[in-house]
C-alpha positions in Angstrom: 11.3 17.2 13.8 10.8 14.0 16.5 8.5 15.1 18.8 8.9 14.9 22.7 7.9 13.7 25.6 9.0 16.9 24.2 16.4 38.6 21.2 16.2 41.0 23.3 12.4 42.3 24.7 13.5 46.1 24.0 11.3 48.3 21.2 12.4 46.4 18.4 10.9 43.7 20.1 7.8 45.5 20.1 8.0 46.7 16.4 7.7 43.1 15.6 5.0 42.3 17.5 3.1 44.7 15.6 3.7 43.7 12.7 3.2 39.7 14.1 -0.5 38.5 14.8 -1.5 35.6 17.3 -2.5 32.4 14.7 -4.1 29.2 15.8 -1.6 27.0 13.9 2.3 27.0 13.5 4.1 25.8 10.7 7.8 25.7 9.4 8.3 28.3 6.8 5.1 30.4 7.5 3.8 28.4 4.8 -0.6 28.7 5.4 -1.9 25.6 7.5 -4.4 22.4 6.5 -6.8 23.0 8.8 -8.3 27.0 8.7 -8.6 28.8 11.9 -13.1 27.8 11.9 -12.1 23.9 11.7 -14.2 21.7 13.3 -11.9 18.6 13.5 -8.8 16.8 11.9 -10.1 14.8 8.7 -8.3 11.2 10.1 -11.0 11.2 13.3 -14.8 10.1 13.4 -16.1 13.1 15.2 -18.8 10.7 16.3 -17.0 8.2 17.6 -18.8 6.9 20.5 -17.2 6.5 24.0 -16.7 3.8 26.1 -15.1 0.1 26.4 -11.2 -0.3 26.9 -8.9 -1.0 24.9 -5.8 -3.1 26.6 -2.7 -3.3 24.7 0.7 -4.8 25.1 4.7 -4.1 26.3 7.6 -5.2 26.8 9.9 -5.8 30.1 8.5 -4.1 32.7 8.4 0.0 34.5 9.8 1.3 37.2 8.5 4.9 37.2 5.8 7.2 36.4 8.4 10.2 35.0 9.2 9.5 31.1 11.2 13.2 31.3 14.4 12.2 33.1 17.3 9.6 32.4 16.6 7.5 35.4 14.4 4.4 35.1 12.2 3.0 33.0 8.9 5.0 32.3 5.6 2.8 32.5 4.1 3.5 28.5 1.3 6.5 27.4 2.6 8.0 30.4 2.3 11.5 28.0 -1.8 10.2 27.7 -2.1 12.0 30.9 -0.4 15.4 29.4 -1.3 18.7 28.0 1.3 20.3 25.4 1.0 23.9 24.2 0.3 22.9 20.9 -0.6 19.4 19.1 1.0 18.0 16.0 -1.4 17.3 13.0 -0.9 13.7 11.9 -1.5 14.5 8.2 1.0 17.6 7.8 4.5 17.4 7.8 5.1 19.9 10.7 2.0 22.2 11.6 0.9 22.6 15.1 -2.3 23.8 16.6 -3.5 25.5 19.5 -3.9 23.0 22.7 -3.3 24.6 26.1 -1.6 27.9 24.1 -5.1 28.5 21.8 -2.7 31.4 20.0 0.2 31.4 19.3 2.6 34.0 18.1 6.1 34.5 16.0 8.0 37.0 14.9 8.3 38.2 12.2 12.6 37.9 12.3 11.7 34.4 14.4 13.6 36.4 17.4 10.9 34.9 20.1 7.8 33.4 20.4 4.9 34.0 22.6 2.1 31.7 23.5 -0.9 33.0 24.9 -2.9 30.3 27.4 -6.5 29.4 27.2 -8.0 31.1 30.3 -9.9 28.1 30.6 -7.2 24.9 30.6 -7.0 22.8 33.7 -5.0 20.5 35.5 -7.0 17.4 37.2 -7.6 18.9 40.0 -9.3 22.4 39.0 -5.8 24.2 40.0 -5.6 26.5 36.3 -2.9 26.6 33.8 -1.0 29.8 34.0 1.9 31.2 32.3 4.3 30.4 35.7 3.5 26.9 34.8 5.0 27.1 31.5 8.2 28.8 32.7 8.5 26.3 35.4 8.2 23.4 32.8 10.7 24.8 30.8 13.4 25.0 33.8 12.8 22.1 35.4 13.5 20.4 31.7 16.3 22.2 31.4 17.7 21.7 34.8 16.3 17.9 36.1 15.4 16.6 32.7 16.7 14.4 30.1 19.7 15.7 28.2 17.6 15.8 25.2 15.7 18.9 26.1 19.1 21.1 26.9 19.9 19.8 23.1 16.7 20.8 22.0 15.7 24.5 24.0 19.8 24.9 23.5 19.0 28.0 21.2 16.2 29.9 24.3 17.9 32.8 25.6 14.7 33.4 28.0 11.2 32.5 29.1 9.4 35.4 30.6 6.1 34.7 31.9 4.5 38.5 30.7 0.6 38.1 32.6 -0.9 35.0 33.5 -1.8 34.1 30.3 0.7 35.0 28.4 4.6 33.5 27.8 7.4 34.9 25.9 10.0 33.1 24.5 13.1 34.5 23.4 15.9 33.3 21.3 19.5 33.1 21.3 19.8 33.4 17.7 16.8 34.1 14.8 17.6 31.0 12.6 16.4 28.0 14.2 13.4 27.8 12.1 12.0 24.9 13.5 12.3 26.4 18.0 8.9 27.8 17.7 7.4 24.4 16.7 9.8 22.3 19.7 8.6 25.3 21.9 4.9 24.3 21.1 5.4 20.7 22.1 6.5 21.5 25.6 4.3 19.8 28.2 3.3 21.7 30.6 3.9 20.5 34.4 1.7 21.8 37.3 4.2 24.3 39.4 2.0 23.7 42.3 2.4 19.8 42.7 6.1 19.4 41.8 7.4 22.6 44.0 7.2 19.5 46.8 8.9 16.9 45.1 11.9 15.9 43.3 11.4 16.0 39.9 14.9 14.0 39.3 13.5 10.9 41.2 11.7 8.6 39.0 8.9 6.7 41.4 6.0 5.1 41.0 3.8 8.0 43.0 1.0 9.1 40.7 1.9 12.1 39.4 -0.8 15.1 38.7 -1.1 15.9 35.1 -4.1 17.7 32.8 -4.6 15.3 30.0 -7.1 13.3 28.3 -6.4 10.0 30.9 -5.0 10.1 34.3 -3.6 7.1 36.4 -5.8 4.8 38.4 -4.0 1.8 38.7 -0.2 0.8 38.9 1.2 -3.1 39.4 4.9 -2.2 39.7 6.4 -3.7 36.2 3.1 -5.3 35.1 0.5 -3.5 34.1 -0.6 0.2 34.3 -4.4 1.7 34.0 -5.9 4.4 32.4 -8.7 6.3 33.0 -10.6 8.8 30.7 -11.5 12.3 31.9 -15.2 12.6 31.6 -14.5 16.8 32.4 -11.2 16.9 30.6 -10.8 21.1 30.0 -9.7 20.3 25.8 -12.4 17.4 25.2 -14.1 19.9 22.9 -11.3 21.5 20.8 -11.1 21.6 17.0 -7.8 19.5 17.4 -9.1 16.8 19.7 -12.5 15.9 18.0 -12.7 12.2 17.8 -9.5 11.3 20.1 -9.7 9.6 23.1 -13.0 7.2 23.2 -12.0 4.0 25.7 -12.9 5.2 28.7 -10.2 3.0 30.3 -6.5 1.9 28.3 -4.8 -0.9 29.3 -1.1 -1.8 29.5 0.2 -5.2 30.4 3.9 -6.0 30.3 5.2 -9.3 28.8 8.4 -11.1 29.3 9.1 -11.2 25.5 6.6 -11.0 22.8 6.1 -14.3 21.8 4.2 -14.8 25.1 2.6 -11.8 24.1 1.8 -12.7 20.8 0.1 -16.1 22.4 -1.8 -13.6 24.8 -3.3 -11.7 21.7 -4.6 -14.3 20.2 -6.1 -15.6 23.5 -7.8 -12.6 23.6 -6.1 -10.8 26.5 -5.3 -8.0 25.0 -7.3 -6.0 22.1 -4.2 -4.6 19.8 -0.7 -5.6 18.1 1.7 -3.7 16.0 3.5 -6.7 14.4 7.2 -5.8 13.6 8.4 -9.6 12.6 7.8 -10.8 9.0 7.9 -14.4 9.7 5.1 -14.0 12.6 3.1 -11.9 10.0 3.3 -14.3 7.4 2.9 -17.8 9.9 1.8 -16.7 13.1 -1.4 -15.8 12.7 -3.2 -19.3 10.8 -5.6 -19.6 13.9 -9.6 -19.7 13.8 -10.5 -16.1 15.1 -8.1 -14.5 11.9 -10.1 -17.1 9.9 -13.6 -16.4 10.9 -12.5 -12.4 10.7 -12.7 -11.8 14.7 -9.0 -11.0 15.1 -8.3 -8.5 12.0 -5.2 -8.6 10.0 -4.3 -5.2 8.6 -1.6 -3.1 6.7 -2.2 0.6 7.3 -0.1 2.9 5.0 2.8 4.4 6.6 4.3 8.3 5.1 6.7 8.6 8.0 10.5 8.2 6.5 11.7 5.1 7.9 14.7 6.5 8.7 17.6 4.6 9.6 17.8 1.0 11.1 20.6 -1.2 11.9 23.4 -2.7 13.8 25.6 0.4 15.5 28.9 0.3 16.0 29.9 2.3 19.0 32.7 4.2 17.8 34.3 5.0 21.1 36.0 1.6 21.3 39.4 1.3 19.5 38.8 -1.4 17.7 36.0 0.3 15.4 37.6 3.5 14.6 39.1 2.7 11.3 36.6 2.8 8.6 37.9 0.3 6.7 36.9 -2.3 9.7 33.2 -1.1 10.1 33.3 -1.7 6.5 35.0 -4.8 6.4 32.2 -6.2 8.7 29.0 -4.8 7.7 30.3 -6.6 4.1 29.3 -10.1 6.3 25.8 -8.8 6.9 23.6 -11.3 4.4 20.4 -9.3 4.1 19.2 -11.4 1.1 19.4 -14.6 2.4 17.5 -13.2 5.7 15.3 -11.9 3.9 14.5 -14.4 2.0 14.7 -17.2 4.3 14.0 -15.6 7.6 11.3 -12.3 6.8 9.2 -14.1 3.7 10.8 -11.0 1.3 8.5 -8.8 3.1 11.6 -6.0 3.7 13.1 -4.0 1.5 17.1 -3.4 2.4 17.6 0.3 4.0 20.1 2.6 2.3 19.8 6.1 3.5 19.5 7.9 7.5 16.2 9.6 5.6 14.5 6.7 3.7 11.2 6.4 2.7 11.2 10.3 1.7 12.7 13.0 -0.6 15.8 13.6 1.6 17.4 10.3 1.2 20.3 10.7 -0.4 20.6 8.8 -4.2 22.6 9.0 -7.5 25.4 11.6 -7.4 25.1 14.9 -5.9 23.6 17.6 -7.8 24.6 21.0 -7.7 22.8 22.1 -4.7 24.5 19.3 -2.4 27.7 19.6 -4.0 27.8 23.9 -3.1 27.1 22.0 0.9 29.5 20.2 0.5 32.2 21.4 -1.4 33.7 23.1 1.8 34.2 20.2 3.6 36.3 18.0 0.4 39.7 17.9 2.8 37.0 16.5 5.7 34.8 14.3 4.6 35.3 10.2 2.4 36.2 11.0 -0.9 33.6 8.9 -2.3 30.6 11.1 -1.4 31.8 13.2 -4.6 32.2 10.3 -7.0 30.0 7.6 -5.5 26.2 6.6 -4.8 26.4 4.4 -1.6 25.0 0.9 -1.8 25.1 -1.8 0.8 26.8 -4.8 -0.1 24.2 -7.1 -2.1 24.3 -10.6 -2.4 22.7 -13.5 -4.2 20.6 -15.0 -1.7 22.2 -18.4 -1.2 23.9 -17.7 1.6 27.2 -18.5 0.3 29.4 -15.5 0.5 32.8 -16.0 -0.3 33.0 -12.3 -2.5 32.1 -10.4 0.5 34.0 -12.1 2.9 37.4 -11.7 0.8 36.6 -8.2 0.3 36.4 -7.9 4.5 39.7 -10.3 4.7 41.3 -7.6 2.2 39.9 -4.3 4.1 40.8 -5.5 7.5 44.6 -6.6 6.5 45.1 -2.6 5.4 43.7 -1.9 8.6 46.8 -3.9 10.0 44.0 -7.3 11.3 45.6 -10.4 10.4 44.7 -14.1 11.1 46.5 -16.2 14.0 46.0 -19.5 14.8 43.1 -19.0 13.3 41.9 -16.2 14.9 41.3 -12.8 13.9 43.4 -10.2 15.8 43.7 -7.3 15.6 47.1 -4.8 15.2 47.4 -5.2 19.2 47.7 -8.5 18.5 44.4 -9.1 20.4 41.7 -11.5 19.1 38.6 -10.2 18.0 35.6 -10.1 20.2 32.9 -8.0 19.5 29.8 -8.1 22.4 26.4 -7.5 20.3 24.0 -6.0 23.3 20.2 -7.2 23.1 16.9 -7.2 24.7 14.9 -8.3 21.8 14.7 -11.9 21.4 13.6 -11.9 17.7 16.8 -10.5 16.8 18.4 -13.7 18.0 17.6 -15.6 15.0 19.1 -12.8 12.6 22.2 -12.0 14.7 23.3 -16.0 14.5 24.3 -15.9 10.4 26.1 -12.9 11.1 27.6 -14.5 13.3 28.5 -17.1 11.2 29.7 -15.3 8.8 31.9 -13.3 11.0 33.6 -17.0 12.6 34.3 -17.8 8.8 37.1 -14.7 9.3 37.9 -15.7 12.8 36.0 -13.0 14.3 34.2 -14.3 17.6 30.8 -12.1 17.8 29.1 -12.6 21.3 25.1 -12.0 21.7 24.9 -10.7 25.1 21.0 -10.5 26.5 19.6 -9.2 28.8 16.9 -7.3 30.6 15.1 -4.5 29.9 16.5 -2.3 32.6 20.5 -3.5 32.4 19.8 -2.4 28.4 18.5 0.9 29.3 21.6 1.5 31.8 24.3 0.0 30.0 23.3 1.9 26.6 22.8 5.1 28.5 26.7 4.2 29.8 27.6 3.1 26.4 28.7 0.1 27.8 28.4 -2.1 24.5 30.2 -2.7 21.6 27.2 -3.4 19.1 23.6 -2.7 19.1 20.3 -2.7 17.3 19.5 1.5 17.1 17.1 3.1 15.4 17.5 7.0 14.4 13.7 8.1 13.2 13.1 11.0 10.9 10.3 13.2 10.2 9.0 15.1 7.4 11.1 18.0 8.8 14.5 17.1 10.7 15.5 20.1 12.6 17.2 20.2 15.9 17.0 16.3 16.8 19.5 15.9 14.7 22.1 17.5 17.5 21.3 14.5 19.5 22.0 11.9 16.8 25.0 13.1 15.1 26.9 16.0 16.9 29.7 16.1 19.2 28.4 18.0 22.2 25.5 15.0 22.4 28.4 11.9 22.2 29.4 12.0 26.4 25.5 13.1 26.6 24.7 9.6 28.9 21.1 9.9 27.7 21.3 11.2 24.1 20.9 9.3 21.4 24.6 9.6 19.6 24.9 5.8 20.6 27.4 5.8 17.5 30.1 7.8 19.7 30.8 11.0 16.7 32.7 14.0 17.0 33.4 14.9 13.3 33.4 18.7 13.1 32.6 17.8 9.2 28.8 16.3 10.6 28.5 19.0 13.3 28.9 21.5 10.5 26.3 20.0 8.6 24.1 19.6 10.9 23.8 23.2 12.0 23.0 24.2 8.4 20.3 21.7 8.0 18.9 23.2 11.2 19.1 26.8 9.8 17.6 26.2 6.5 15.3 28.9 5.1 13.0 26.8 2.9 12.2 23.5 2.0 14.7 23.3 -0.9 17.1 24.0 1.2 16.2 21.4 4.2 16.1 18.7 1.7 19.7 19.8 0.2 21.2 19.7 3.2 19.6 16.3 4.7 21.0 14.7 1.2 24.4 16.6 2.0 24.5 15.1 5.2 23.3 11.6 4.6 26.2 11.2 2.3 28.5 11.7 4.8 26.9 9.4 7.1 26.2 6.7 4.9 30.2 6.9 3.5 31.3 7.0 7.6 30.1 3.0 8.1 28.9 4.0 11.4 26.1 1.5 11.0 25.3 -1.7 8.9 21.8 -0.6 7.6 19.0 -3.1 8.5 15.4 -2.6 6.7 12.1 -1.1 6.2 8.8 -1.8 5.5 6.3 1.3 4.3 3.1 0.0 6.2 2.0 -0.7 9.5 1.4 -4.4 10.3 -1.3 -4.2 13.3 -3.8 -7.2 14.2 -6.7 -6.1 16.2 -10.0 -7.8 17.6 -13.3 -6.4 15.6 -15.1 -4.8 18.9 -12.4 -2.4 18.0 -13.3 0.1 15.2 -11.6 2.8 13.3 -11.9 6.0 10.9 -12.0 5.2 7.4 -9.0 7.7 6.7 -5.9 6.8 9.0 -3.3 10.0 9.3 -0.5 10.0 7.1 2.3 9.9 9.5 0.6 7.1 12.7 -1.3 4.7 13.1 -3.8 7.0 14.9 -5.1 4.5 17.8 -6.0 8.0 19.8 -8.8 7.9 17.4 -9.9 4.2 17.6 -12.9 3.4 19.7 -14.7 0.3 21.0 -18.3 -0.6 19.1 -20.8 -0.2 21.1 -22.7 -3.8 20.3 -19.8 -5.7 19.3 -18.0 -7.4 23.3 -14.3 -8.0 23.5 -12.3 -11.5 23.3 -12.8 -11.5 27.0 -15.1 -9.5 28.9 -12.7 -6.6 30.9 -13.5 -6.0 34.8 -12.8 -1.9 34.4 -12.3 -2.4 38.6 -9.6 -5.1 38.2 -7.3 -5.5 35.7 -6.2 -8.7 34.6 -2.8 -10.1 36.0 -1.1 -10.5 32.1 0.7 -13.7 30.9 4.3 -14.6 32.3 6.5 -15.7 29.9 10.6 -17.1 30.1 13.4 -16.3 28.0 
């Protein structure tokens, strides 16, 4: 399950209810949670962390909305900090949620419903109590006006009922979606009394009302946003929140590109940076501040499945509908050369959609996978049964004649040919591929790929646009290729519909960037969601992985198994980091240390400007 930024009642239900008992936590397969009902705090916090100070970070591009729940506009970073959810996910367990707005959670033994018991003390920032009607309103509003992802995630909810002011019941259409109670636990609780007089479907910069640990105090449209810690936050002393939300202020400044932002970090204009560039990590921190230990470089272990990042084919485009074409183009990415020359050897080539986890398909399919795949034999690639998928591999010399010859052969088989030194498709049209891009860092990676394609007469046009245009074009599927990612959790579930199912292909806001409409993949996704044990989930994930791999829908990129962070030494963080997150919400400002640049808590500094 990927966290979101998101039965018939009758006598039978009451019979079931008699056997269920409200719990302080939810788990996927009813296994005991790590933390008991009387736990004091989670293991990855400092419960005595000092409160105070400012945490300043950066983001790229800009924003024009404070509503992250709809498909319109670009929402501000960290806006989720102003809201509470029914439950909160632990960051050191694969998938366990502990009650937040809901103090207790009750799940039907047959998984036909889930009931949330609202804490009487829960309240919004204006003092208005959070009640069951707010939860019902939130669900109905997100289904009606929210991003399409909510309709996918909540597709199996039949009805939501406010049984009384402090009890909400969700009834399900079917009982084998075991993840659904946990997904509903991630439901953001919106204030009904606030939104009743406003249009939820329109994004704007009006500061919304929330109930979370922070509230918005200053907005500079597209440039910066400031959050202030809510001193009387109703949930600040709950065990699941102990040691969290230590900064008095959190500020995000926006920069035109990451090169400028990195220089601003080194100048002390903000405090923390998650580095994604291996080249920068190796070479860009040779500064006195790093040498003196004032600017700290640290690699924090990342226990998350890395999922798949890659160059995504939009198979809605006729030129990419033949798998031979997609495989041919995939052969022309020379990862080994790029890793040696551009990445300082820092990365590992990705090959699985569930990379860095037990769910990654390796070798040939075993008995459990074969039992899942065999009924689909005539609908999926035969290689699924006979080969272990491996991306093409080169000698890192930059010479890829073997791969180019194989690619040319595949393109010929697909009906493409060379005319006047240009590759033409089956209609005789010269092949031009537009690669849509918003990140400058990827240009240097794409240029060698462009040269390799040019050797076969294929023109790759790198089209760089600003963030808002990029998002709009992605939503409208106006691209040939794009850098796409499909993040995974330790318990994949309903979000797989959003990535791979036919029903999401034509939804503008979905993450089915590829345009997949494949009945066999649809079936595998639904069977994965319906898995009734961890063993079954792993087998179904591997089976789905194999079918996606041999579809050549994505040219796999690369991954690293750590978070690379740079931060100024006035920040502290717990000795134990959460397994599945950097965990900046658990960091603090050292009372005896001064920031690199003193921050005026009443007025945020303008971000540095930068060009393209």
